[in-house]
TIVEXZA-766619 format. One line per field, with one value per atom (N, C-alpha, C): atom name; residue in one letter; x, y, z. Coordinates in steps of 0.2 Angstrom, whole numbers, always signed. Layout:
! TIVEXZA-766619
guba CA,... $
marmi A,... $
px X,... $
py Y,... $
pz Z,... $
! end
This chain:
! TIVEXZA-766619
guba N,CA,C,N,CA,C,N,CA,C,N,CA,C,N,CA,C,N,CA,C,N,CA,C,N,CA,C,N,CA,C,N,CA,C,N,CA,C,N,CA,C,N,CA,C,N,CA,C,N,CA,C,N,CA,C,N,CA,C,N,CA,C,N,CA,C,N,CA,C,N,CA,C,N,CA,C,N,CA,C,N,CA,C,N,CA,C,N,CA,C,N,CA,C,N,CA,C,N,CA,C,N,CA,C,N,CA,C,N,CA,C,N,CA,C,N,CA,C,N,CA,C,N,CA,C,N,CA,C,N,CA,C,N,CA,C,N,CA,C,N,CA,C,N,CA,C,N,CA,C,N,CA,C,N,CA,C,N,CA,C,N,CA,C,N,CA,C,N,CA,C,N,CA,C,N,CA,C,N,CA,C,N,CA,C,N,CA,C,N,CA,C,N,CA,C,N,CA,C,N,CA,C,N,CA,C,N,CA,C,N,CA,C,N,CA,C,N,CA,C,N,CA,C,N,CA,C,N,CA,C,N,CA,C,N,CA,C,N,CA,C,N,CA,C,N,CA,C,N,CA,C,N,CA,C,N,CA,C,N,CA,C,N,CA,C,N,CA,C,N,CA,C,N,CA,C,N,CA,C,N,CA,C,N,CA,C,N,CA,C,N,CA,C,N,CA,C,N,CA,C,N,CA,C,N,CA,C,N,CA,C,N,CA,C,N,CA,C,N,CA,C,N,CA,C,N,CA,C,N,CA,C,N,CA,C,N,CA,C,N,CA,C,N,CA,C,N,CA,C,N,CA,C,N,CA,C,N,CA,C,N,CA,C,N,CA,C,N,CA,C,N,CA,C,N,CA,C,N,CA,C,N,CA,C,N,CA,C,N,CA,C,N,CA,C,N,CA,C,N,CA,C,N,CA,C,N,CA,C,N,CA,C,N,CA,C,N,CA,C,N,CA,C,N,CA,C,N,CA,C,N,CA,C,N,CA,C,N,CA,C,N,CA,C,N,CA,C,N,CA,C,N,CA,C,N,CA,C,N,CA,C,N,CA,C,N,CA,C,N,CA,C,N,CA,C $
marmi M,M,M,Q,Q,Q,G,G,G,N,N,N,N,N,N,E,E,E,R,R,R,R,R,R,T,T,T,D,D,D,N,N,N,R,R,R,L,L,L,L,L,L,C,C,C,A,A,A,E,E,E,L,L,L,V,V,V,E,E,E,A,A,A,I,I,I,W,W,W,T,T,T,D,D,D,H,H,H,R,R,R,G,G,G,S,S,S,E,E,E,W,W,W,R,R,R,R,R,R,I,I,I,A,A,A,N,N,N,L,L,L,E,E,E,D,D,D,I,I,I,S,S,S,L,L,L,S,S,S,G,G,G,V,V,V,C,C,C,I,I,I,Q,Q,Q,L,L,L,E,E,E,T,T,T,A,A,A,V,V,V,L,L,L,P,P,P,G,G,G,T,T,T,P,P,P,M,M,M,T,T,T,I,I,I,N,N,N,Y,Y,Y,G,G,G,D,D,D,G,G,G,Q,Q,Q,L,L,L,V,V,V,G,G,G,R,R,R,V,V,V,R,R,R,Y,Y,Y,C,C,C,M,M,M,F,F,F,R,R,R,Q,Q,Q,G,G,G,S,S,S,H,H,H,F,F,F,L,L,L,G,G,G,I,I,I,E,E,E,L,L,L,E,E,E,D,D,D,G,G,G,C,C,C,R,R,R,W,W,W,S,S,S,T,T,T,K,K,K,H,H,H,F,F,F,R,R,R,P,P,P,K,K,K,H,H,H,L,L,L,V,V,V,D,D,D,P,P,P,R,R,R,E,E,E,L,L,L,V,V,V,E,E,E,I,I,I,A,A,A,L,L,L,I,I,I,R,R,R,R,R,R,Q,Q,Q,N,N,N,Q,Q,Q,K,K,K,T,T,T,T,T,T,E,E,E,N,N,N,G,G,G,N,N,N,L,L,L,R,R,R,E,E,E,S,S,S,A,A,A,L,L,L,S,S,S,S,S,S $
px +388,+394,+393,+388,+389,+396,+398,+404,+401,+404,+401,+395,+392,+384,+380,+381,+375,+370,+363,+358,+353,+354,+350,+350,+342,+344,+341,+340,+338,+344,+346,+351,+352,+358,+360,+363,+360,+362,+366,+372,+376,+374,+373,+370,+373,+372,+373,+368,+364,+358,+357,+355,+353,+347,+345,+339,+338,+331,+330,+328,+331,+330,+327,+322,+318,+316,+318,+316,+316,+314,+312,+317,+321,+326,+324,+326,+324,+321,+322,+319,+313,+311,+305,+306,+313,+314,+315,+312,+312,+318,+321,+327,+326,+329,+327,+334,+337,+343,+345,+349,+350,+355,+354,+358,+360,+367,+367,+365,+363,+360,+365,+369,+373,+372,+367,+363,+356,+354,+346,+346,+339,+337,+329,+326,+319,+318,+322,+321,+323,+329,+332,+337,+340,+343,+350,+356,+361,+361,+361,+363,+369,+372,+376,+374,+377,+374,+378,+379,+384,+382,+376,+374,+371,+375,+373,+365,+362,+355,+356,+352,+352,+348,+351,+347,+340,+336,+328,+325,+328,+324,+321,+314,+310,+313,+314,+314,+312,+310,+308,+313,+313,+318,+313,+314,+309,+315,+313,+316,+310,+312,+308,+301,+297,+289,+286,+290,+289,+293,+292,+297,+296,+302,+303,+302,+300,+297,+302,+305,+308,+312,+316,+319,+327,+331,+337,+340,+343,+347,+353,+358,+363,+365,+371,+375,+380,+385,+394,+397,+401,+405,+412,+411,+417,+419,+425,+428,+425,+424,+422,+412,+411,+402,+400,+393,+390,+385,+386,+383,+376,+369,+363,+362,+362,+358,+350,+345,+338,+335,+331,+327,+320,+317,+310,+306,+300,+295,+291,+287,+283,+279,+278,+273,+277,+283,+287,+292,+291,+297,+299,+307,+308,+306,+306,+306,+308,+312,+313,+306,+301,+294,+294,+296,+295,+299,+306,+312,+318,+320,+327,+333,+336,+343,+346,+349,+353,+359,+363,+368,+366,+365,+364,+366,+372,+375,+373,+373,+373,+382,+383,+390,+389,+387,+387,+388,+385,+388,+396,+399,+404,+410,+407,+411,+412,+405,+405,+409,+410,+414,+422,+422,+430,+432,+428,+431,+430,+427,+427,+433,+435,+441,+447,+448,+453,+453,+449,+449,+452,+449,+452,+459,+461,+467,+472,+469,+474,+473,+469,+469,+473,+473,+479,+487,+487,+493,+496,+492,+493,+494,+492,+493,+498,+500,+508,+512,+512,+517,+518,+512,+513,+516,+515,+518,+525,+526,+534,+538,+535,+539,+538,+534,+534,+540,+539,+544,+552,+553,+560,+562 $
py -461,-466,-472,-474,-480,-482,-478,-479,-480,-486,-489,-493,-493,-497,-491,-484,-480,-482,-483,-484,-480,-473,-468,-464,-463,-459,-452,-451,-443,-439,-433,-429,-430,-430,-431,-424,-423,-415,-418,-415,-415,-412,-415,-410,-411,-407,-409,-406,-411,-408,-415,-413,-417,-421,-427,-430,-434,-436,-442,-450,-454,-461,-465,-468,-472,-479,-486,-491,-496,-502,-508,-514,-515,-521,-528,-534,-541,-542,-539,-543,-540,-535,-530,-525,-524,-518,-511,-506,-498,-496,-492,-489,-481,-477,-470,-466,-466,-462,-455,-450,-445,-448,-445,-445,-439,-440,-435,-437,-432,-433,-431,-435,-436,-433,-434,-433,-435,-432,-432,-431,-435,-435,-435,-437,-436,-443,-448,-456,-459,-454,-458,-453,-455,-451,-455,-452,-456,-453,-457,-456,-459,-454,-457,-459,-465,-465,-471,-471,-476,-482,-483,-492,-493,-500,-505,-507,-506,-508,-513,-518,-523,-520,-521,-519,-522,-518,-521,-519,-515,-514,-506,-508,-501,-496,-488,-484,-477,-472,-466,-461,-456,-451,-445,-442,-437,-431,-425,-419,-414,-408,-402,-405,-405,-407,-411,-414,-419,-426,-430,-437,-439,-444,-447,-455,-459,-466,-470,-474,-480,-486,-489,-494,-495,-498,-498,-502,-501,-503,-506,-501,-503,-500,-504,-502,-503,-497,-499,-494,-497,-495,-491,-485,-483,-476,-474,-471,-470,-476,-476,-477,-474,-474,-479,-479,-482,-477,-479,-474,-480,-477,-482,-477,-482,-480,-480,-475,-477,-475,-481,-479,-476,-471,-470,-472,-475,-477,-473,-476,-477,-470,-465,-460,-455,-456,-453,-450,-444,-441,-434,-433,-426,-421,-415,-408,-403,-397,-394,-388,-390,-387,-388,-394,-397,-396,-397,-399,-397,-392,-390,-389,-394,-393,-388,-386,-380,-380,-384,-385,-390,-387,-390,-388,-393,-392,-396,-393,-398,-400,-404,-407,-405,-405,-402,-395,-390,-384,-382,-388,-387,-389,-394,-394,-390,-387,-380,-375,-374,-369,-371,-377,-378,-377,-376,-378,-370,-368,-360,-356,-360,-357,-359,-365,-368,-364,-362,-359,-351,-349,-343,-342,-348,-347,-350,-354,-353,-347,-344,-337,-333,-332,-327,-330,-335,-337,-337,-337,-336,-330,-325,-318,-316,-318,-318,-320,-325,-327,-322,-319,-315,-309,-307,-300,-301,-306,-308,-308,-312,-311,-304,-300,-294,-288,-290,-286,-287,-293,-298,-294 $
pz +610,+613,+611,+606,+603,+598,+596,+591,+584,+581,+576,+576,+582,+580,+581,+580,+580,+576,+577,+575,+575,+580,+579,+572,+569,+563,+565,+570,+572,+574,+572,+575,+583,+584,+591,+594,+600,+602,+608,+609,+615,+621,+627,+633,+639,+645,+651,+656,+659,+664,+668,+674,+680,+677,+677,+678,+682,+683,+687,+684,+684,+681,+685,+684,+688,+684,+686,+683,+690,+687,+691,+689,+694,+691,+691,+690,+687,+694,+701,+707,+707,+704,+707,+712,+713,+716,+711,+715,+710,+712,+708,+708,+705,+710,+708,+709,+703,+704,+700,+702,+698,+693,+685,+681,+677,+673,+669,+663,+660,+653,+647,+643,+640,+634,+631,+625,+622,+617,+616,+610,+607,+600,+601,+596,+595,+598,+598,+598,+603,+607,+612,+617,+622,+626,+629,+630,+633,+640,+645,+652,+654,+659,+663,+670,+674,+679,+682,+691,+692,+695,+692,+692,+685,+685,+677,+678,+674,+672,+664,+666,+660,+653,+648,+642,+641,+638,+639,+646,+650,+655,+654,+656,+655,+659,+656,+661,+659,+664,+664,+667,+663,+664,+665,+671,+674,+673,+670,+670,+671,+675,+678,+678,+675,+676,+671,+666,+663,+662,+658,+655,+651,+650,+643,+646,+643,+643,+638,+640,+635,+638,+635,+635,+634,+642,+638,+634,+629,+624,+624,+628,+629,+636,+639,+645,+646,+644,+644,+648,+653,+658,+654,+656,+654,+657,+660,+664,+671,+673,+680,+681,+675,+675,+670,+670,+665,+661,+655,+650,+647,+647,+646,+639,+635,+629,+629,+628,+630,+624,+621,+614,+618,+615,+619,+615,+617,+617,+611,+606,+600,+603,+600,+604,+610,+612,+616,+613,+612,+606,+613,+612,+615,+609,+613,+609,+613,+611,+614,+616,+613,+616,+624,+625,+631,+636,+634,+637,+634,+636,+634,+639,+637,+643,+642,+649,+649,+645,+644,+640,+632,+628,+623,+616,+614,+608,+603,+597,+590,+588,+587,+585,+578,+574,+568,+568,+571,+571,+574,+578,+580,+574,+570,+564,+560,+558,+555,+556,+563,+565,+565,+566,+565,+558,+554,+546,+544,+547,+546,+548,+556,+559,+554,+553,+549,+542,+538,+533,+534,+540,+540,+542,+545,+547,+541,+536,+531,+526,+525,+524,+526,+532,+537,+536,+536,+535,+528,+522,+515,+514,+517,+518,+521,+527,+530,+526,+523,+518,+512,+510,+503,+505,+512,+516,+516,+520,+521,+513,+508,+502,+500,+500,+497,+500,+507,+510,+510,+506,+507,+500 $
! end
């Protein structure tokens, strides 16, 4: 979600899962909201939320029977929602052993599939051209 400002060194996996976001605002009020988990890596997550949250705000993400703890690095308004990048605290790392979102996709696999499809399409097109030339 950060575009050219990407700083995450770990592989980012796309996902779709409802989680609970908990934070305390600058006035000391605690907020609890359901958020959509957009992507996840060993060291961070991106969530979609209807509420803006200031960068630097500590945040807890509850899922199932576990939690991730971190700090909001950015909050961008896009397509009617706020997208928050949360850097996980040292010692707090995500693992599929503890939490595996139901919809989890590695974008690198999608690129590989697209490249294979493109190569297969070119091979088929070349084969069709040869058959047309031979039958003419």
